BAMARPA-595471 format. One record per atom (N, C-alpha, C): residue number from 1; residue in three letters; atom name; x, y, z. Coordinates in nm, 2 decimals, padded with zeros to 4 digits. Example, Ala and Ser with C-alpha at 12.3 -4.5 7.8 and 13.67 -1.06 7.14 Angstrom:
<nodes>
+------+-------+--------+--------+--------+--------+
| vovo | mimar | rodren |      u |      v |      w |
+------+-------+--------+--------+--------+--------+
|    1 |   Ala |      N |  01.32 | -00.57 |  00.78 |
|    1 |   Ala |     CA |  01.23 | -00.45 |  00.78 |
|    1 |   Ala |      C |  01.32 | -00.33 |  00.78 |
|    2 |   Ser |      N |  01.28 | -00.22 |  00.71 |
|    2 |   Ser |     CA |  01.37 | -00.11 |  00.71 |
|    2 |   Ser |      C |  01.29 |  00.00 |  00.79 |
+------+-------+--------+--------+--------+--------+
</nodes>
This chain:
<nodes>
+------+-------+--------+--------+--------+--------+
| vovo | mimar | rodren |      u |      v |      w |
+------+-------+--------+--------+--------+--------+
|    1 |   Unk |      N | -10.16 |  10.66 | -11.81 |
|    1 |   Unk |     CA | -10.17 |  10.53 | -11.87 |
|    1 |   Unk |      C | -10.09 |  10.52 | -11.99 |
|    2 |   Unk |      N | -10.01 |  10.41 | -12.00 |
|    2 |   Unk |     CA | -09.92 |  10.39 | -12.12 |
|    2 |   Unk |      C | -10.01 |  10.34 | -12.24 |
|    3 |   Unk |      N | -09.96 |  10.37 | -12.35 |
|    3 |   Unk |     CA | -10.03 |  10.33 | -12.48 |
|    3 |   Unk |      C | -10.03 |  10.17 | -12.48 |
|    4 |   Unk |      N | -10.13 |  10.12 | -12.54 |
|    4 |   Unk |     CA | -10.13 |  09.97 | -12.56 |
|    4 |   Unk |      C | -10.02 |  09.92 | -12.65 |
|    5 |   Unk |      N | -09.96 |  10.02 | -12.73 |
|    5 |   Unk |     CA | -09.85 |  09.98 | -12.82 |
|    5 |   Unk |      C | -09.71 |  10.00 | -12.75 |
|    6 |   Unk |      N | -09.71 |  10.03 | -12.62 |
|    6 |   Unk |     CA | -09.58 |  10.05 | -12.55 |
|    6 |   Unk |      C | -09.49 |  09.93 | -12.57 |
|    7 |   Unk |      N | -09.37 |  09.95 | -12.63 |
|    7 |   Unk |     CA | -09.29 |  09.83 | -12.66 |
|    7 |   Unk |      C | -09.23 |  09.76 | -12.53 |
|    8 |   Unk |      N | -09.21 |  09.84 | -12.43 |
|    8 |   Unk |     CA | -09.17 |  09.78 | -12.30 |
|    8 |   Unk |      C | -09.27 |  09.69 | -12.24 |
|    9 |   Unk |      N | -09.40 |  09.74 | -12.24 |
|    9 |   Unk |     CA | -09.50 |  09.66 | -12.18 |
|    9 |   Unk |      C | -09.54 |  09.54 | -12.27 |
|   10 |   Unk |      N | -09.52 |  09.56 | -12.40 |
|   10 |   Unk |     CA | -09.54 |  09.44 | -12.49 |
|   10 |   Unk |      C | -09.44 |  09.33 | -12.46 |
|   11 |   Unk |      N | -09.32 |  09.37 | -12.44 |
|   11 |   Unk |     CA | -09.21 |  09.27 | -12.40 |
|   11 |   Unk |      C | -09.24 |  09.20 | -12.27 |
|   12 |   Unk |      N | -09.29 |  09.28 | -12.17 |
|   12 |   Unk |     CA | -09.33 |  09.22 | -12.04 |
|   12 |   Unk |      C | -09.44 |  09.12 | -12.06 |
|   13 |   Unk |      N | -09.54 |  09.15 | -12.15 |
|   13 |   Unk |     CA | -09.65 |  09.06 | -12.18 |
|   13 |   Unk |      C | -09.60 |  08.93 | -12.24 |
|   14 |   Unk |      N | -09.50 |  08.95 | -12.34 |
|   14 |   Unk |     CA | -09.44 |  08.83 | -12.40 |
|   14 |   Unk |      C | -09.37 |  08.74 | -12.30 |
|   15 |   Unk |      N | -09.29 |  08.81 | -12.21 |
|   15 |   Unk |     CA | -09.22 |  08.74 | -12.10 |
|   15 |   Unk |      C | -09.32 |  08.67 | -12.01 |
|   16 |   Unk |      N | -09.43 |  08.73 | -11.98 |
|   16 |   Unk |     CA | -09.53 |  08.67 | -11.89 |
|   16 |   Unk |      C | -09.59 |  08.54 | -11.96 |
|   17 |   Unk |      N | -09.62 |  08.55 | -12.09 |
|   17 |   Unk |     CA | -09.67 |  08.44 | -12.16 |
|   17 |   Unk |      C | -09.57 |  08.32 | -12.17 |
|   18 |   Unk |      N | -09.44 |  08.36 | -12.16 |
|   18 |   Unk |     CA | -09.34 |  08.26 | -12.16 |
|   18 |   Unk |      C | -09.31 |  08.20 | -12.02 |
|   19 |   Unk |      N | -09.38 |  08.25 | -11.93 |
|   19 |   Unk |     CA | -09.37 |  08.20 | -11.79 |
|   19 |   Unk |      C | -09.24 |  08.25 | -11.72 |
|   20 |   Unk |      N | -09.19 |  08.37 | -11.77 |
|   20 |   Unk |     CA | -09.06 |  08.42 | -11.72 |
|   20 |   Unk |      C | -09.08 |  08.55 | -11.63 |
|   21 |   Unk |      N | -09.20 |  08.58 | -11.59 |
|   21 |   Unk |     CA | -09.22 |  08.70 | -11.50 |
|   21 |   Unk |      C | -09.28 |  08.65 | -11.37 |
|   22 |   Unk |      N | -09.22 |  08.71 | -11.26 |
|   22 |   Unk |     CA | -09.28 |  08.69 | -11.13 |
|   22 |   Unk |      C | -09.33 |  08.83 | -11.09 |
|   23 |   Unk |      N | -09.45 |  08.84 | -11.03 |
|   23 |   Unk |     CA | -09.51 |  08.96 | -10.99 |
|   23 |   Unk |      C | -09.56 |  08.96 | -10.85 |
|   24 |   Unk |      N | -09.56 |  09.08 | -10.79 |
|   24 |   Unk |     CA | -09.60 |  09.09 | -10.65 |
|   24 |   Unk |      C | -09.48 |  09.09 | -10.56 |
|   25 |   Unk |      N | -09.49 |  09.16 | -10.45 |
|   25 |   Unk |     CA | -09.38 |  09.18 | -10.36 |
|   25 |   Unk |      C | -09.31 |  09.06 | -10.32 |
|   26 |   Unk |      N | -09.38 |  08.96 | -10.27 |
|   26 |   Unk |     CA | -09.31 |  08.84 | -10.21 |
|   26 |   Unk |      C | -09.25 |  08.76 | -10.32 |
|   27 |   Unk |      N | -09.31 |  08.74 | -10.43 |
|   27 |   Unk |     CA | -09.26 |  08.66 | -10.54 |
|   27 |   Unk |      C | -09.13 |  08.73 | -10.60 |
|   28 |   Unk |      N | -09.14 |  08.86 | -10.62 |
|   28 |   Unk |     CA | -09.03 |  08.94 | -10.68 |
|   28 |   Unk |      C | -08.91 |  08.93 | -10.58 |
|   29 |   Unk |      N | -08.93 |  08.95 | -10.45 |
|   29 |   Unk |     CA | -08.83 |  08.95 | -10.35 |
|   29 |   Unk |      C | -08.76 |  08.81 | -10.35 |
|   30 |   Unk |      N | -08.84 |  08.70 | -10.36 |
|   30 |   Unk |     CA | -08.79 |  08.57 | -10.36 |
|   30 |   Unk |      C | -08.70 |  08.54 | -10.48 |
|   31 |   Unk |      N | -08.75 |  08.59 | -10.60 |
|   31 |   Unk |     CA | -08.68 |  08.58 | -10.72 |
|   31 |   Unk |      C | -08.54 |  08.65 | -10.72 |
|   32 |   Unk |      N | -08.54 |  08.77 | -10.66 |
|   32 |   Unk |     CA | -08.41 |  08.84 | -10.64 |
|   32 |   Unk |      C | -08.32 |  08.77 | -10.55 |
|   33 |   Unk |      N | -08.37 |  08.72 | -10.44 |
|   33 |   Unk |     CA | -08.28 |  08.66 | -10.34 |
|   33 |   Unk |      C | -08.23 |  08.52 | -10.39 |
|   34 |   Unk |      N | -08.31 |  08.45 | -10.47 |
|   34 |   Unk |     CA | -08.26 |  08.32 | -10.53 |
|   34 |   Unk |      C | -08.17 |  08.34 | -10.64 |
|   35 |   Unk |      N | -08.15 |  08.47 | -10.69 |
|   35 |   Unk |     CA | -08.06 |  08.50 | -10.80 |
|   35 |   Unk |      C | -08.12 |  08.46 | -10.94 |
|   36 |   Unk |      N | -08.25 |  08.45 | -10.95 |
|   36 |   Unk |     CA | -08.31 |  08.41 | -11.08 |
|   36 |   Unk |      C | -08.36 |  08.54 | -11.15 |
|   37 |   Unk |      N | -08.37 |  08.65 | -11.09 |
|   37 |   Unk |     CA | -08.41 |  08.78 | -11.15 |
|   37 |   Unk |      C | -08.30 |  08.83 | -11.24 |
|   38 |   Unk |      N | -08.33 |  08.87 | -11.36 |
|   38 |   Unk |     CA | -08.24 |  08.93 | -11.45 |
|   38 |   Unk |      C | -08.26 |  09.08 | -11.46 |
|   39 |   Unk |      N | -08.39 |  09.12 | -11.44 |
|   39 |   Unk |     CA | -08.42 |  09.27 | -11.42 |
|   39 |   Unk |      C | -08.55 |  09.28 | -11.34 |
|   40 |   Unk |      N | -08.57 |  09.40 | -11.28 |
|   40 |   Unk |     CA | -08.68 |  09.42 | -11.20 |
|   40 |   Unk |      C | -08.74 |  09.55 | -11.25 |
|   41 |   Unk |      N | -08.88 |  09.56 | -11.25 |
|   41 |   Unk |     CA | -08.95 |  09.68 | -11.29 |
|   41 |   Unk |      C | -09.04 |  09.71 | -11.17 |
|   42 |   Unk |      N | -09.03 |  09.84 | -11.13 |
|   42 |   Unk |     CA | -09.11 |  09.89 | -11.02 |
|   42 |   Unk |      C | -09.21 |  10.00 | -11.08 |
|   43 |   Unk |      N | -09.33 |  10.00 | -11.04 |
|   43 |   Unk |     CA | -09.43 |  10.10 | -11.08 |
|   43 |   Unk |      C | -09.39 |  10.24 | -11.04 |
|   44 |   Unk |      N | -09.43 |  10.33 | -11.12 |
|   44 |   Unk |     CA | -09.40 |  10.47 | -11.09 |
|   44 |   Unk |      C | -09.48 |  10.52 | -10.97 |
|   45 |   Unk |      N | -09.59 |  10.45 | -10.94 |
|   45 |   Unk |     CA | -09.68 |  10.49 | -10.83 |
|   45 |   Unk |      C | -09.65 |  10.41 | -10.71 |
|   46 |   Unk |      N | -09.54 |  10.33 | -10.70 |
|   46 |   Unk |     CA | -09.50 |  10.26 | -10.59 |
|   46 |   Unk |      C | -09.46 |  10.35 | -10.47 |
|   47 |   Unk |      N | -09.47 |  10.31 | -10.35 |
|   47 |   Unk |     CA | -09.43 |  10.39 | -10.24 |
|   47 |   Unk |      C | -09.28 |  10.40 | -10.23 |
|   48 |   Unk |      N | -09.23 |  10.51 | -10.16 |
|   48 |   Unk |     CA | -09.09 |  10.52 | -10.15 |
|   48 |   Unk |      C | -09.02 |  10.40 | -10.08 |
|   49 |   Unk |      N | -09.10 |  10.35 | -09.98 |
|   49 |   Unk |     CA | -09.04 |  10.23 | -09.91 |
|   49 |   Unk |      C | -09.03 |  10.11 | -10.01 |
|   50 |   Unk |      N | -09.12 |  10.09 | -10.10 |
|   50 |   Unk |     CA | -09.11 |  09.98 | -10.19 |
|   50 |   Unk |      C | -08.99 |  10.00 | -10.29 |
|   51 |   Unk |      N | -08.98 |  10.13 | -10.34 |
|   51 |   Unk |     CA | -08.87 |  10.16 | -10.43 |
|   51 |   Unk |      C | -08.74 |  10.14 | -10.36 |
|   52 |   Unk |      N | -08.72 |  10.18 | -10.23 |
|   52 |   Unk |     CA | -08.60 |  10.17 | -10.16 |
|   52 |   Unk |      C | -08.57 |  10.02 | -10.13 |
|   53 |   Unk |      N | -08.67 |  09.95 | -10.09 |
|   53 |   Unk |     CA | -08.65 |  09.80 | -10.06 |
|   53 |   Unk |      C | -08.60 |  09.73 | -10.18 |
|   54 |   Unk |      N | -08.66 |  09.74 | -10.30 |
|   54 |   Unk |     CA | -08.62 |  09.67 | -10.41 |
|   54 |   Unk |      C | -08.49 |  09.73 | -10.47 |
|   55 |   Unk |      N | -08.47 |  09.86 | -10.46 |
|   55 |   Unk |     CA | -08.34 |  09.92 | -10.51 |
|   55 |   Unk |      C | -08.23 |  09.86 | -10.43 |
|   56 |   Unk |      N | -08.24 |  09.85 | -10.30 |
|   56 |   Unk |     CA | -08.14 |  09.80 | -10.21 |
|   56 |   Unk |      C | -08.11 |  09.65 | -10.25 |
|   57 |   Unk |      N | -08.22 |  09.57 | -10.26 |
|   57 |   Unk |     CA | -08.20 |  09.43 | -10.29 |
|   57 |   Unk |      C | -08.13 |  09.41 | -10.43 |
|   58 |   Unk |      N | -08.17 |  09.49 | -10.53 |
|   58 |   Unk |     CA | -08.12 |  09.47 | -10.66 |
|   58 |   Unk |      C | -07.97 |  09.53 | -10.67 |
|   59 |   Unk |      N | -07.95 |  09.64 | -10.61 |
|   59 |   Unk |     CA | -07.81 |  09.70 | -10.61 |
|   59 |   Unk |      C | -07.71 |  09.60 | -10.55 |
|   60 |   Unk |      N | -07.75 |  09.54 | -10.43 |
|   60 |   Unk |     CA | -07.66 |  09.45 | -10.36 |
|   60 |   Unk |      C | -07.63 |  09.33 | -10.45 |
|   61 |   Unk |      N | -07.72 |  09.29 | -10.54 |
|   61 |   Unk |     CA | -07.70 |  09.17 | -10.62 |
|   61 |   Unk |      C | -07.67 |  09.20 | -10.77 |
|   62 |   Unk |      N | -07.65 |  09.33 | -10.80 |
|   62 |   Unk |     CA | -07.62 |  09.38 | -10.93 |
|   62 |   Unk |      C | -07.72 |  09.34 | -11.03 |
|   63 |   Unk |      N | -07.85 |  09.36 | -11.00 |
|   63 |   Unk |     CA | -07.96 |  09.33 | -11.08 |
|   63 |   Unk |      C | -08.02 |  09.46 | -11.13 |
|   64 |   Unk |      N | -08.03 |  09.48 | -11.26 |
|   64 |   Unk |     CA | -08.08 |  09.61 | -11.31 |
|   64 |   Unk |      C | -08.23 |  09.63 | -11.26 |
|   65 |   Unk |      N | -08.25 |  09.75 | -11.22 |
|   65 |   Unk |     CA | -08.39 |  09.78 | -11.17 |
|   65 |   Unk |      C | -08.43 |  09.91 | -11.24 |
|   66 |   Unk |      N | -08.56 |  09.92 | -11.28 |
|   66 |   Unk |     CA | -08.61 |  10.04 | -11.35 |
|   66 |   Unk |      C | -08.75 |  10.07 | -11.29 |
|   67 |   Unk |      N | -08.77 |  10.20 | -11.28 |
|   67 |   Unk |     CA | -08.90 |  10.25 | -11.24 |
|   67 |   Unk |      C | -08.97 |  10.28 | -11.37 |
|   68 |   Unk |      N | -09.08 |  10.21 | -11.40 |
|   68 |   Unk |     CA | -09.14 |  10.22 | -11.54 |
|   68 |   Unk |      C | -09.29 |  10.18 | -11.53 |
|   69 |   Unk |      N | -09.37 |  10.27 | -11.58 |
|   69 |   Unk |     CA | -09.52 |  10.24 | -11.59 |
|   69 |   Unk |      C | -09.59 |  10.25 | -11.46 |
|   70 |   Unk |      N | -09.72 |  10.27 | -11.47 |
|   70 |   Unk |     CA | -09.80 |  10.27 | -11.35 |
|   70 |   Unk |      C | -09.83 |  10.12 | -11.30 |
|   71 |   Unk |      N | -09.88 |  10.11 | -11.18 |
|   71 |   Unk |     CA | -09.91 |  09.97 | -11.13 |
|   71 |   Unk |      C | -10.02 |  09.91 | -11.22 |
|   72 |   Unk |      N | -10.11 |  09.99 | -11.28 |
|   72 |   Unk |     CA | -10.21 |  09.94 | -11.37 |
|   72 |   Unk |      C | -10.15 |  09.89 | -11.50 |
|   73 |   Unk |      N | -10.05 |  09.97 | -11.55 |
|   73 |   Unk |     CA | -09.98 |  09.93 | -11.67 |
|   73 |   Unk |      C | -09.90 |  09.80 | -11.65 |
|   74 |   Unk |      N | -09.83 |  09.79 | -11.54 |
|   74 |   Unk |     CA | -09.76 |  09.66 | -11.52 |
|   74 |   Unk |      C | -09.85 |  09.55 | -11.50 |
|   75 |   Unk |      N | -09.96 |  09.57 | -11.43 |
|   75 |   Unk |     CA | -10.06 |  09.46 | -11.40 |
|   75 |   Unk |      C | -10.12 |  09.42 | -11.53 |
|   76 |   Unk |      N | -10.16 |  09.51 | -11.62 |
|   76 |   Unk |     CA | -10.22 |  09.48 | -11.74 |
|   76 |   Unk |      C | -10.12 |  09.40 | -11.83 |
|   77 |   Unk |      N | -10.00 |  09.43 | -11.83 |
|   77 |   Unk |     CA | -09.90 |  09.37 | -11.91 |
|   77 |   Unk |      C | -09.88 |  09.22 | -11.87 |
|   78 |   Unk |      N | -09.90 |  09.19 | -11.74 |
|   78 |   Unk |     CA | -09.89 |  09.05 | -11.69 |
|   78 |   Unk |      C | -10.02 |  08.99 | -11.66 |
|   79 |   Unk |      N | -10.13 |  09.05 | -11.71 |
|   79 |   Unk |     CA | -10.26 |  08.98 | -11.69 |
|   79 |   Unk |      C | -10.31 |  08.98 | -11.55 |
|   80 |   Unk |      N | -10.28 |  09.08 | -11.47 |
|   80 |   Unk |     CA | -10.33 |  09.09 | -11.33 |
|   80 |   Unk |      C | -10.40 |  09.23 | -11.32 |
|   81 |   Unk |      N | -10.47 |  09.25 | -11.21 |
|   81 |   Unk |     CA | -10.54 |  09.38 | -11.19 |
|   81 |   Unk |      C | -10.44 |  09.49 | -11.18 |
|   82 |   Unk |      N | -10.34 |  09.48 | -11.10 |
|   82 |   Unk |     CA | -10.23 |  09.58 | -11.09 |
|   82 |   Unk |      C | -10.11 |  09.52 | -11.02 |
|   83 |   Unk |      N | -09.99 |  09.56 | -11.05 |
|   83 |   Unk |     CA | -09.87 |  09.51 | -10.98 |
|   83 |   Unk |      C | -09.78 |  09.63 | -10.96 |
|   84 |   Unk |      N | -09.72 |  09.63 | -10.84 |
|   84 |   Unk |     CA | -09.62 |  09.74 | -10.81 |
|   84 |   Unk |      C | -09.48 |  09.69 | -10.85 |
|   85 |   Unk |      N | -09.46 |  09.56 | -10.86 |
|   85 |   Unk |     CA | -09.32 |  09.51 | -10.89 |
|   85 |   Unk |      C | -09.33 |  09.39 | -10.98 |
|   86 |   Unk |      N | -09.23 |  09.37 | -11.07 |
|   86 |   Unk |     CA | -09.22 |  09.26 | -11.16 |
|   86 |   Unk |      C | -09.07 |  09.22 | -11.16 |
|   87 |   Unk |      N | -09.04 |  09.09 | -11.17 |
|   87 |   Unk |     CA | -08.91 |  09.04 | -11.19 |
|   87 |   Unk |      C | -08.91 |  08.95 | -11.32 |
|   88 |   Unk |      N | -08.81 |  08.97 | -11.41 |
|   88 |   Unk |     CA | -08.80 |  08.89 | -11.53 |
|   88 |   Unk |      C | -08.69 |  08.79 | -11.51 |
|   89 |   Unk |      N | -08.72 |  08.66 | -11.52 |
|   89 |   Unk |     CA | -08.62 |  08.56 | -11.49 |
|   89 |   Unk |      C | -08.56 |  08.49 | -11.61 |
|   90 |   Unk |      N | -08.56 |  08.56 | -11.73 |
|   90 |   Unk |     CA | -08.49 |  08.51 | -11.85 |
|   90 |   Unk |      C | -08.40 |  08.62 | -11.89 |
|   91 |   Unk |      N | -08.27 |  08.59 | -11.92 |
|   91 |   Unk |     CA | -08.17 |  08.68 | -11.95 |
|   91 |   Unk |      C | -08.20 |  08.75 | -12.09 |
|   92 |   Unk |      N | -08.24 |  08.68 | -12.19 |
|   92 |   Unk |     CA | -08.27 |  08.73 | -12.32 |
|   92 |   Unk |      C | -08.38 |  08.83 | -12.32 |
|   93 |   Unk |      N | -08.49 |  08.79 | -12.25 |
|   93 |   Unk |     CA | -08.61 |  08.88 | -12.24 |
|   93 |   Unk |      C | -08.58 |  09.00 | -12.16 |
|   94 |   Unk |      N | -08.50 |  08.98 | -12.06 |
|   94 |   Unk |     CA | -08.46 |  09.10 | -11.97 |
|   94 |   Unk |      C | -08.38 |  09.20 | -12.06 |
|   95 |   Unk |      N | -08.29 |  09.15 | -12.14 |
|   95 |   Unk |     CA | -08.21 |  09.23 | -12.22 |
|   95 |   Unk |      C | -08.30 |  09.31 | -12.32 |
|   96 |   Unk |      N | -08.40 |  09.24 | -12.38 |
|   96 |   Unk |     CA | -08.49 |  09.31 | -12.47 |
|   96 |   Unk |      C | -08.57 |  09.42 | -12.40 |
|   97 |   Unk |      N | -08.61 |  09.39 | -12.28 |
|   97 |   Unk |     CA | -08.69 |  09.49 | -12.20 |
|   97 |   Unk |      C | -08.60 |  09.61 | -12.17 |
|   98 |   Unk |      N | -08.48 |  09.58 | -12.12 |
|   98 |   Unk |     CA | -08.39 |  09.69 | -12.09 |
|   98 |   Unk |      C | -08.36 |  09.78 | -12.21 |
|   99 |   Unk |      N | -08.34 |  09.71 | -12.32 |
|   99 |   Unk |     CA | -08.31 |  09.78 | -12.45 |
|   99 |   Unk |      C | -08.42 |  09.88 | -12.48 |
|  100 |   Unk |      N | -08.55 |  09.83 | -12.47 |
|  100 |   Unk |     CA | -08.66 |  09.91 | -12.50 |
|  100 |   Unk |      C | -08.68 |  10.02 | -12.40 |
|  101 |   Unk |      N | -08.65 |  10.00 | -12.28 |
|  101 |   Unk |     CA | -08.66 |  10.11 | -12.18 |
|  101 |   Unk |      C | -08.56 |  10.22 | -12.21 |
|  102 |   Unk |      N | -08.44 |  10.18 | -12.25 |
|  102 |   Unk |     CA | -08.33 |  10.27 | -12.28 |
|  102 |   Unk |      C | -08.37 |  10.35 | -12.41 |
|  103 |   Unk |      N | -08.43 |  10.28 | -12.51 |
|  103 |   Unk |     CA | -08.48 |  10.35 | -12.63 |
|  103 |   Unk |      C | -08.59 |  10.45 | -12.60 |
|  104 |   Unk |      N | -08.68 |  10.41 | -12.51 |
|  104 |   Unk |     CA | -08.79 |  10.50 | -12.47 |
|  104 |   Unk |      C | -08.73 |  10.62 | -12.40 |
|  105 |   Unk |      N | -08.63 |  10.60 | -12.31 |
|  105 |   Unk |     CA | -08.57 |  10.71 | -12.24 |
|  105 |   Unk |      C | -08.50 |  10.81 | -12.33 |
|  106 |   Unk |      N | -08.44 |  10.76 | -12.44 |
|  106 |   Unk |     CA | -08.37 |  10.85 | -12.52 |
|  106 |   Unk |      C | -08.45 |  10.89 | -12.65 |
|  107 |   Unk |      N | -08.58 |  10.85 | -12.65 |
|  107 |   Unk |     CA | -08.66 |  10.89 | -12.76 |
|  107 |   Unk |      C | -08.64 |  10.81 | -12.89 |
|  108 |   Unk |      N | -08.58 |  10.69 | -12.87 |
|  108 |   Unk |     CA | -08.54 |  10.61 | -12.99 |
|  108 |   Unk |      C | -08.65 |  10.52 | -13.03 |
+------+-------+--------+--------+--------+--------+
</nodes>
């Protein structure tokens, strides 16, 4: 479980409160296909099929995709019990989330 002070999950929470997060398989897939997703997060405990499905969808449309946090972490960040996938539909918030993911990956 990620810390409550995780900066990536904090940004996801902010994006959710701003109404810029879609969660759940069908909503995320729709967001990607409509071209409104600016980044996608997949839970670390998602199935291989889920990871492949969203990776293929995102790669085809040049949408950044990251595997980050457990389904409980992602769900808590967007006020749901658990979520395997999230799409952020705001460019600025997506950039902030991606920046925080990259900082976390490089220990920054």
